[in-house]
N, C-alpha and C positions, 0 to 999 in steps of 0.2 A: 504494499500500499503505499502514495507517496504521502509522502509529508503533507501538503495539501489538502488530500483526500483525510486523513490519519485530522487531521485540525476539525473538518467537516465534521464528519463522524462525533469525535470527543463535545462540540459546539452543537448537534443535534440531539446527543445524551443530554449533553449538563442542560438545557434548554428542558428535554423530555421528564427529569428527572424533579428539576426546578419547579414545574406546571403540577405536575402530580402531586409532589410533597407540600403547598402550597395549597392545593385543590383535595391533600384529604384521601389524596387515593391507594398511600402506599401505608403500609404498616407502621405502627412504633418502631425505633432507632430501625430503620430498610436496611440502611448498610451494612448495620452487624447479621441482621437477621438474613434466615435460608432462603425464604422467599419476600418479592417488596410489596406484592399487587396485596388489597384486601381482598378485591374481587377479580380475576382476572378479564371476567368475559362484561365488566362494567364500564356498557357506551360511554361514559363521562372522563374515563384514559385517556391520558394524550399518548398515541402510539406514534413509533418511530416505523414511516414505512418500507414496502421495499420492491425495488419495483418493478414492475411488470406488466407485462408489454408494453405497446408503441407510446402508451400517450405517460407523463408523466405525474403523477397524484401528487407530488410535493412530497415533501421531509418527512414533517406533523401531521398528524390529524389531532383536533383538539376541536370534537364537535361544538360550534360547528363553521369554526376556522380549517382550512389548509392552512398549517404552515411554509415559509418559505429558509430553511436557518443558514445565515449565510456569517463567516466569519472569516473574510476577506482582509487585506492591505487599505486594497483598493476600495473605496466604496461608490458601487453606484444602486444607489435609494430607484430611480426608473423602474430602471432594468427589474430587480428587484420585486416590485408593485408588479409588475405586467406578469413577469412567471409563477406571482403566488397565484392572480386571479387565473392567468389560463389555466394552472392546476386544482385550483378549485373545483372551476368548470369541468374538468376532466374528472374528476372523484365524487364527482354531483354532492358537491356544498356551497351554502350560502357563501361565505366569503373568504378571504385568500390576502395573508398579511403576513409580510414579512418580518423577523427574526433578526436583528444584526448586532453582531458581536463589538463589544464598548470595546474597543482598541487597552489590554491592561488594566479592565476592568473582571468583578465577578458578573455572573453570570447572571445575577440580579440587576444587575444596572446595565444591561441588553436591549435595543430599542427595538420597538414594535411600531412595525411601518405599514400604512396603506393608503389607498389615494382615499378623498377627498366624497368620490361618490359612495365608496366601499362604507367609507363613514357615517355617514346619512344615511345607509344603509342598517348600520349597526343599531345606528343610533335609533329607529324604526321601531326592530324590534324589541326592545328593548321595554321603548313606551307605550308594545301590543299588551 
């Protein structure tokens, strides 16, 4: 595995673990436990995706979002957001967002980026 690929995989895993821990999807002291999930079949779990077929369905599924995780030296927000939206549509999810690593910061300091149209749809969904 290349260094860039390993860095990307590590970022995807860090984002997944952070979100699942914050959302209460993991057991207490999950880093020391034999098994991390409270319920492995819970649709609320945030999961890393394996590329299957020709359509990329994003790095992480965090219902109702497809997340595109990016840990790159040069940040290209417009490209990341377009990719997240395209992959959300391919996966059949309502929203796409990019999760961008903040250089030399912890996972909790990462940035979640979406276009304004997606944000408006998220606001409308939250207000229903």
